[in-house]
C-alpha positions in Angstrom: 168.4 -35.9 -30.7 167.4 -32.9 -28.6 163.9 -31.5 -27.9 162.9 -28.1 -26.7 162.6 -28.0 -22.9 164.9 -30.9 -22.2 167.7 -30.7 -19.7 170.9 -31.8 -21.5 174.1 -32.8 -19.8 177.2 -32.3 -22.0 179.9 -34.8 -21.2 183.2 -32.8 -21.2 186.5 -34.5 -20.6 188.5 -31.4 -21.4 189.7 -32.7 -24.8 189.0 -30.8 -28.1 186.0 -32.9 -29.2 184.0 -32.5 -26.0 185.0 -28.8 -25.6 183.9 -28.2 -29.2 180.6 -29.9 -28.5 180.0 -27.8 -25.4 180.8 -24.5 -27.2 178.6 -25.2 -30.2 175.6 -26.3 -28.1 176.1 -23.2 -25.9 175.9 -21.1 -29.1 172.7 -22.9 -30.2 171.1 -23.2 -26.8 168.5 -20.5 -27.4 167.7 -21.8 -30.8 167.3 -25.4 -29.6 165.4 -24.4 -26.5 167.3 -26.8 -24.2 168.8 -26.3 -20.7 172.5 -27.2 -20.6 174.8 -28.3 -17.9 178.3 -29.8 -17.9 179.0 -33.4 -16.8 182.5 -34.6 -15.9 183.9 -37.9 -14.5 187.3 -37.6 -13.0 188.9 -41.1 -13.4 191.8 -40.4 -11.0 194.2 -42.4 -13.1 196.7 -39.8 -14.2 197.2 -38.1 -10.8 197.7 -34.4 -11.1 196.9 -34.3 -14.8 193.4 -35.8 -14.1 192.8 -33.2 -11.4 194.0 -30.4 -13.7 191.5 -31.7 -16.3 188.7 -31.5 -13.8 189.7 -27.9 -12.8 189.8 -26.9 -16.5 186.2 -28.3 -17.0 185.1 -26.5 -13.8 186.5 -23.2 -15.0 185.0 -23.7 -18.5 181.5 -24.4 -17.1 181.8 -21.3 -14.9 182.9 -19.1 -17.8 179.8 -20.2 -19.7 177.4 -19.8 -16.7 176.6 -23.5 -16.7 176.1 -25.8 -13.8 178.6 -28.7 -13.4 177.9 -32.3 -12.3 181.3 -33.7 -11.3 182.1 -37.2 -9.9 185.4 -38.8 -9.1 186.1 -42.5 -9.6 189.0 -44.9 -8.9 189.7 -46.4 -12.3 192.9 -48.2 -11.2 190.9 -50.1 -8.5 188.3 -51.1 -11.1 190.9 -52.4 -13.5 192.5 -54.5 -10.7 189.1 -55.8 -9.7 187.7 -56.7 -13.1 190.8 -57.4 -15.1 189.5 -55.1 -17.9 191.9 -53.1 -20.0 192.1 -49.3 -19.5 189.8 -48.4 -22.4 187.1 -50.9 -21.4 187.1 -50.0 -17.7 187.1 -46.2 -18.4 184.2 -46.6 -20.8 182.1 -48.7 -18.4 182.6 -46.3 -15.6 181.9 -43.3 -17.8 178.7 -44.6 -19.3 177.6 -46.1 -16.0 177.8 -42.6 -14.6 175.8 -41.1 -17.5 173.1 -43.8 -17.3 172.7 -43.1 -13.6 172.2 -39.4 -14.2 169.6 -40.3 -16.8 167.8 -42.8 -14.5 167.7 -40.3 -11.7 166.1 -37.8 -14.1 168.8 -35.2 -13.6 169.0 -35.0 -17.4 166.8 -36.2 -20.2 169.8 -36.5 -22.6 173.6 -36.8 -22.2 175.5 -35.4 -25.3 178.9 -36.8 -25.9 181.5 -35.6 -28.4 182.2 -38.4 -30.8 183.1 -37.2 -34.3 183.1 -38.8 -37.7 186.8 -39.4 -37.1 186.0 -41.5 -34.1 183.4 -43.4 -36.2 186.1 -44.2 -38.8 188.5 -45.4 -36.1 185.8 -47.6 -34.5 184.8 -49.2 -37.8 188.4 -49.9 -38.9 189.3 -51.2 -35.5 186.3 -53.7 -35.5 186.9 -54.6 -39.1 190.5 -55.6 -38.3 189.2 -57.7 -35.4 186.8 -59.6 -37.7 183.6 -58.0 -36.6 180.3 -58.8 -38.3 177.9 -56.2 -39.7 176.6 -55.4 -36.2 180.1 -54.3 -35.2 180.7 -52.4 -38.4 177.6 -50.3 -37.6 180.0 -48.5 -35.3 178.9 -45.7 -33.1 175.1 -45.0 -33.1 174.0 -41.3 -33.2 171.3 -42.0 -30.6 172.1 -44.7 -28.0 169.7 -46.4 -25.7 168.7 -44.6 -22.6 169.3 -41.0 -23.9 173.0 -40.8 -25.0 173.3 -38.6 -28.1 176.2 -37.7 -30.4 175.6 -34.4 -32.2 179.0 -34.2 -33.8 179.0 -37.6 -35.5 178.9 -36.1 -39.0 181.7 -33.7 -38.2 185.4 -34.5 -38.7 187.9 -33.9 -35.9 189.8 -31.3 -38.0 186.6 -29.2 -38.3 186.2 -29.2 -34.6 189.8 -28.0 -34.1 189.3 -25.2 -36.7 186.2 -24.2 -34.9 187.9 -24.0 -31.5 190.8 -22.0 -32.9 188.4 -19.5 -34.5 186.9 -19.0 -31.0 190.3 -18.7 -29.3 189.2 -21.6 -27.1 191.9 -23.8 -25.6 191.5 -27.4 -24.5 193.4 -30.2 -22.6 195.5 -32.9 -24.2 195.3 -36.4 -22.6 198.9 -37.7 -22.4 197.6 -41.3 -22.6 196.3 -40.6 -26.1 200.0 -40.6 -27.3 200.7 -44.0 -25.8 201.4 -46.3 -28.8 201.2 -49.4 -26.6 197.4 -48.9 -26.8 196.0 -50.4 -30.1 193.5 -47.6 -30.6 196.2 -45.0 -30.5 198.3 -46.8 -33.0 195.3 -47.0 -35.3 194.6 -43.2 -34.9 198.2 -41.9 -35.0 199.7 -44.3 -37.5 197.5 -46.7 -39.5 194.6 -44.3 -40.5 197.0 -41.4 -41.6 198.9 -43.9 -43.7 195.8 -45.2 -45.3 194.7 -41.7 -46.0 198.0 -40.8 -47.6 198.7 -44.0 -49.5 195.3 -45.5 -50.3 192.3 -43.3 -50.0 192.3 -39.6 -49.2 188.6 -39.9 -48.2 189.1 -42.9 -45.9 187.3 -41.2 -43.0 184.2 -40.6 -45.1 184.4 -44.1 -46.6 184.5 -45.8 -43.3 181.7 -43.6 -41.9 179.6 -44.5 -44.9 180.2 -48.1 -44.2 178.9 -47.6 -40.7 175.7 -45.9 -42.1 175.3 -48.9 -44.5 175.8 -51.5 -41.8 173.5 -49.6 -39.4 170.6 -49.7 -41.9 171.3 -53.4 -42.6 171.1 -54.1 -38.8 167.8 -52.1 -38.5 166.3 -54.2 -41.3 167.5 -57.5 -39.8 166.4 -56.7 -36.3 162.8 -56.5 -37.6 163.1 -59.6 -39.7 164.7 -61.7 -36.9 162.0 -60.5 -34.5 159.4 -62.0 -36.8 161.4 -65.2 -37.4 162.6 -66.0 -33.9 159.4 -67.4 -32.5 159.3 -70.0 -35.2 162.8 -71.4 -34.3 163.3 -70.8 -30.6 161.6 -70.7 -27.3 162.8 -69.2 -24.0 162.2 -71.0 -20.7 163.7 -69.1 -17.8 167.4 -68.6 -18.4 167.4 -71.4 -21.0 166.7 -71.0 -24.7 165.8 -73.9 -27.0 166.4 -74.0 -30.7 164.9 -76.2 -33.4 168.1 -77.7 -34.8 166.7 -79.1 -38.2 164.8 -75.8 -38.7 168.0 -73.8 -38.2 170.0 -76.2 -40.4 167.6 -75.7 -43.3 167.8 -71.9 -43.3 170.2 -70.0 -45.6 173.5 -69.4 -43.8 172.9 -65.6 -43.6 169.6 -66.0 -41.8 170.8 -68.9 -39.5 173.8 -66.8 -38.4 171.5 -63.8 -37.6 169.1 -66.0 -35.6 171.9 -67.7 -33.7 173.5 -64.3 -32.8 170.1 -63.2 -31.6 169.7 -66.4 -29.5 173.1 -66.0 -27.9 172.3 -62.3 -27.1 169.0 -63.3 -25.5 170.9 -65.8 -23.2 173.9 -63.6 -22.4 172.5 -60.1 -22.6 175.2 -59.0 -25.1 177.5 -60.3 -27.8 180.9 -59.1 -26.4 183.5 -61.7 -27.2 181.3 -63.7 -29.6 183.1 -64.3 -32.8 182.3 -65.8 -36.2 183.8 -69.1 -35.2 181.5 -69.4 -32.2 178.4 -69.0 -34.3 179.7 -71.5 -36.8 180.2 -74.0 -33.9 176.5 -73.8 -33.2 175.6 -74.1 -36.9 177.7 -77.2 -37.1 175.7 -78.7 -34.1 172.4 -77.8 -35.9 173.7 -79.5 -39.0 174.2 -82.9 -37.3 171.8 -85.5 -38.8 171.0 -86.7 -35.2 172.5 -87.4 -31.8 174.1 -85.3 -29.1 176.9 -82.7 -29.1 178.1 -80.0 -26.9 180.3 -76.8 -27.2 181.2 -73.9 -24.9 181.3 -70.4 -26.2 182.0 -67.4 -24.0 179.4 -67.3 -21.3 177.1 -69.9 -22.9 176.8 -73.7 -22.7 175.4 -75.1 -26.0 174.0 -78.6 -25.9 172.4 -80.6 -28.7 170.1 -83.6 -28.0 167.9 -85.1 -30.7 166.3 -82.2 -32.6 166.8 -79.6 -29.9 169.7 -77.3 -29.0 169.8 -75.8 -25.6 171.6 -72.5 -24.9 172.2 -71.9 -21.2 174.2 -69.4 -19.2 177.4 -71.2 -18.1 176.8 -70.3 -14.5 173.3 -72.0 -14.6 174.7 -75.4 -15.7 175.3 -77.7 -12.7 177.8 -80.5 -12.5 176.9 -84.1 -12.0 177.5 -83.8 -8.3 174.3 -81.7 -8.1 172.2 -84.3 -9.9 171.2 -86.8 -7.2 168.4 -86.4 -4.7 166.5 -88.9 -2.6 163.6 -88.0 -0.3 161.3 -90.3 1.8 157.6 -90.1 0.9 154.6 -90.0 3.2 151.2 -90.9 1.7 149.2 -88.8 1.1 151.5 -85.8 0.5 152.7 -83.2 -2.0 156.4 -82.8 -2.9 158.3 -80.3 -5.0 160.5 -82.1 -7.5 164.1 -80.7 -7.5 165.5 -79.3 -10.7 162.2 -78.3 -12.2 158.9 -76.5 -11.8 156.7 -79.4 -11.0 155.5 -81.3 -7.9 154.4 -84.8 -7.1 151.0 -85.4 -5.5 150.2 -88.7 -3.9 146.6 -89.4 -2.9 144.8 -92.5 -1.5 141.3 -93.4 -2.7 138.9 -96.1 -3.8 138.7 -95.2 -7.4 139.3 -98.4 -9.4 139.6 -96.7 -12.8 143.2 -97.6 -13.5 143.1 -96.8 -17.2 143.7 -93.1 -17.1 146.6 -92.7 -19.6 149.0 -89.7 -19.4 147.1 -86.5 -18.7 148.9 -85.1 -15.6 147.8 -88.3 -13.8 150.0 -91.2 -15.1 148.6 -94.1 -13.2 147.4 -95.7 -10.0 149.0 -98.3 -7.8 147.4 -101.1 -5.8 148.2 -99.6 -2.4 147.9 -102.9 -0.6 150.5 -104.6 -2.8 152.8 -101.6 -3.1 156.0 -102.2 -1.1 157.2 -99.6 1.4 158.8 -97.3 2.4 158.6 -95.2 -0.8 161.2 -92.7 -1.9 161.2 -90.0 -4.5 164.6 -89.9 -6.3 166.1 -89.1 -9.6 166.8 -91.6 -12.4 170.2 -93.3 -12.0 172.2 -95.1 -14.7 171.2 -98.8 -14.8 167.6 -98.2 -13.6 165.0 -100.5 -15.2 161.4 -101.6 -14.6 158.3 -102.9 -16.4 156.0 -100.0 -17.2 152.3 -100.8 -17.3 151.3 -101.3 -21.0 154.7 -102.5 -22.1 155.6 -106.1 -23.0 158.4 -106.4 -20.5 161.1 -104.8 -18.4 163.1 -101.9 -20.0 166.0 -99.8 -19.0 165.0 -96.2 -18.4 167.8 -95.1 -20.7 166.1 -97.1 -23.5 162.8 -95.5 -22.7 164.5 -92.1 -22.9 165.9 -92.9 -26.3 162.6 -94.2 -27.7 160.6 -91.2 -26.4 163.4 -88.8 -27.6 163.8 -87.2 -24.1 166.6 -84.6 -24.4 169.7 -85.4 -22.3 169.4 -82.3 -20.1 165.8 -83.3 -19.1 167.0 -86.6 -17.7 169.2 -85.2 -15.0 166.5 -84.7 -12.4 164.0 -87.2 -14.0 161.8 -88.3 -11.0 161.0 -91.9 -10.1 159.2 -93.4 -7.1 161.1 -96.4 -5.7 160.7 -98.9 -2.9 164.3 -100.1 -2.2 165.8 -100.9 -5.6 162.4 -101.5 -7.3 160.9 -98.6 -9.3 157.1 -98.4 -8.9 156.5 -95.2 -10.9 158.4 -93.0 -13.3 157.6 -89.7 -14.9 155.8 -90.0 -18.3 156.1 -93.9 -18.3 153.8 -94.4 -15.4 153.4 -97.2 -12.8 155.0 -100.6 -12.7 152.8 -103.2 -14.4 153.0 -105.7 -11.6 151.6 -103.2 -9.1 149.1 -101.4 -11.3 145.6 -101.1 -9.7 143.0 -103.5 -11.2 139.3 -104.1 -10.8 139.8 -106.0 -7.6 141.8 -103.3 -6.0 140.3 -101.9 -2.8 142.7 -98.9 -2.1 144.3 -96.9 -4.9 147.5 -94.8 -4.7 147.1 -92.1 -7.3 150.4 -90.4 -8.4 150.0 -87.1 -10.2 152.7 -84.7 -11.4 151.6 -81.1 -12.1 153.2 -77.7 -12.5 153.9 -76.0 -9.2 151.1 -73.7 -8.2 148.5 -75.3 -10.4 147.2 -77.9 -7.9 146.1 -76.7 -4.5 146.6 -79.2 -1.7 143.5 -80.1 0.3 145.3 -82.2 2.9 145.6 -81.1 6.5 147.5 -82.2 9.6 149.6 -85.3 8.8 148.6 -84.8 5.1 150.2 -81.3 4.9 152.5 -80.5 1.9 156.1 -81.5 2.2 158.7 -79.2 0.5 162.0 -80.9 -0.4 164.9 -79.1 1.2 167.8 -81.4 1.7 169.2 -83.0 -1.4 171.1 -86.2 -0.8 
């Protein structure tokens, strides 16, 4: 937890656990070889009581010849702004302050005073709320970014005995007696009753459960890290899952992978419950077809054999789908809704049998109607692709080529009036395809943005789509 020479900030609220932590670290300072200072965040929620807590901490730091880093916050304003409950908002502000001190390199570690009793409360609280193993791992002794908890193997009663032996007083937070707060009811009522009536060692039992769960999580993190690339791929903010692959896995493995996937998309798993993961598993188990569910913060969409997980805020409505842009030939155009662009070139190359390899066909320019427009596919669109026996609806082509629903939204076509002359992947219209007798060829190429460099100049300069109709 602590290395010789490190500057360690001890988070002191004024309560017994944090005061006990400060006193024991001060006692061991020479042995540990660390440089100590006191850190305090004054939430400003309890008026004069909060200010008295801050003064107590200031006096304590002075009496121990330690520096004090003190900051004030407006917890009430944060609660009204975010809608969080008191405990959530206070924790976010407190740890945000600690992380900032660490980022600014004022300290290499921040020590906080959580005890084994806190661990037991946390595990029981999460168990009652239906948490999975990750939640039952409870409070970690060493937390990301440099937060450490040296008292996590010590019960609160031992800390109180230690303080009394020193004659050291502490502050009591009146809000800790408020039984309208669930955590307080658990600490003051439920846990003592379980200790009296069910298990005198309930604190140790719950702390051991946390140790067990933490080791399980460490093992699974490694396993899921190895398995994930086989079943998922990340593209920007979107994550894509192999639905049949997920469905074939044992339930325990599938659930772990899906939790990992949701965390990759959201950044955390707050508010994600067992039922949410089962909804995604049910989508994966479908034999075929489409399906869609919303879980907190994530849009989950099944199409054919893929499941797309996307942040809710990144999913656009149908009103953002349509675009229509006039084309000049030659020219280069960014295609909305993706990372590709359309390149139109005129030439005399009569080789019209190119297949699909970025270039998807050539039109006979002299027979091609004008003006040309780049737009997205619309319901009801149909045309006769070169190489097909007749006219087909684009929707039918999507189904036959298993194009996922989410890829169709911005699917580009080149049209002259109501007639489609080219479509992504399916190529040029058969009746306009360049043949051996063709004198001027319009070559249509789609490539990833940045891969092709435009060689046009003047009137042939690249056009970037700005306005979407």
